[in-house]
N, C-alpha and C positions, 0 to 999 in steps of 0.2 A: 338122858341127854337134855331134856327140858329142865332138869334140875341142875345141870352143870353151869356154873357161873361163866365159864369161858364161852359156852355156847351163847349165852345171853350177851356177853360183851362182843362176841363176833357179830351177832345180829344187830346189836346197837351200833356197832362200828359200820356195818354194811348199810344200815338205815341212814346213819349220819353221812356216809360217803354219798349215798344216792341222793339224799335230800340236800346236802350241802354241795355236792358235786354238780348238780344241775345248774344252779346259779353261777357257780364258779366256771363250769364248762361254758355256759352261755356267755359269761363275761370274757373268758379267754377267747372263745371262738368269735365273739363280737369284736373284741379288740383286734384279733387277727383279721377278721373280715374288714374292719374299719381300716386297718393298716394296708391290707391288700387293695381296698378301694382307693385309698390315698395314693398308693404306689401306681395303681392303674391310671388314676387321674393325672399324676405327674408324668407318666409315660405318654399319655394322650396329649398333654400340654406340650411335652418335649417334642412329640411328633408334629404337632401343629406348628410349634416354633420352627422346627426344622423345615417343614414345608414352606412356611412363610419366608424363612431365610433363603431357601432355594429359589423361590419366586423372586425375591428381592435381588438375589445374585443374578438370576437370568435377566431381570429387567435392567440391572446395571450393565451387564454384558451387552445387551441390546443397545442401551444408550451409548456405551463406549464404541460399539461398531458404528452406530449412527454418527457419533461425533468424529470418528476417524474418517468416515465417508465424507462428512461435511468439510473436515479439515483438508482432505484430498481435493475436494471440489474447489475450496477456497484457494488452495495452492495452485491448482491447474488454472483457475481464473487469474490468479496473480501472475503466473508465468505468461499467459496469453496477453494480459494487460502490459506486462513489462516488455514483451516483444513488440507490442503495438506502439508503446511509448518510445522504445528504442528506434523503431522504424521512423516514427514521427520526428524524433530528435535528429536523425540522420537527414531526413528531408528538409527540416528547418535549417540545419547547418549548411546543407548544400545550397539552399535558397539564399541564406545570409552570405555565404561565400560568393555566390553568383552576383548578388547585389553589390557587394564590396568590390568585386572585380570590375563590374560595370562602372561603379563610381570612380575607381582608380583609372580605368580607361578614359572616362570622361575628363577627369582632372589632367591626365596626360595630354589628351587632345586639346584641352583649353590651354595648357602650358605651351604646347607646340604652336597653337594659333597665336598666343601672346608673344612667344619668341619670334615667330615669323613676322608679326606686325612690328615688333621692335626693330628687327633687322631691316624691314622695309622703311620704317621711319628714319633709321640711321642712314640708310642708303639715300633716301630723299634729301635728308639734311646735308649729307656729304656732296650729293649732286648739286644741290642749290649753292652750297658753299664754294664748290669748284667752279660752277657757272658764274657765280658772283665774282670770284677771283679772276676768271678768264675775261669776263666782261670788263671788270675794272682795269685789268692789265692791258687789254687790247682796244678799249673804246676811248676815243678822245672826247673832250668836253663838248664839242659842237655836235658830234654825232649823237651823244647821249641826250642833249637838249632836244634834237629833232625827234628822237624816239619817244621822249616823254611827251612832247607836244602831240604826236600822232596818237599815242595811247589815250591822252585826254580827249582828243577829238572822237576816237572810236568808242569811248566809254559811254557816251550818251546812247549810242546805238545798241550797245550790249546790255544796258540796264533795262531797256524796254522790251 
């Protein structure tokens, strides 16, 4: 057996495989370990990114809820303000209408007073004209002269 060349070839081959296999095995296992480590790092990074994305999503959902609450509060405030402004506008309109009604009533009263004064003035003018006509028709010249003289005499007493 020690003299058989096949035996020595088998021993040489086994020695070669053992000696060459260790570095190759180390290299293969090292490459596999490195790849496994790289994959593990990528998985951890993906998990970290996923957690960060979930945190960001939760934060944006919270911000969205807060924004909706704020929008509802603004809308409620706007409704209250609109109602208040509507009520104020109604009060202002009523006050304006009341002032205009009062002004119209005052103008009507002034117009009535002016019309009444004009009627009185016309009545006085007509009475004076009628009196003058009656006096001129019924009064002779002598009697008119006596009345004028008496009025002139009484004038001094009426002025003082």
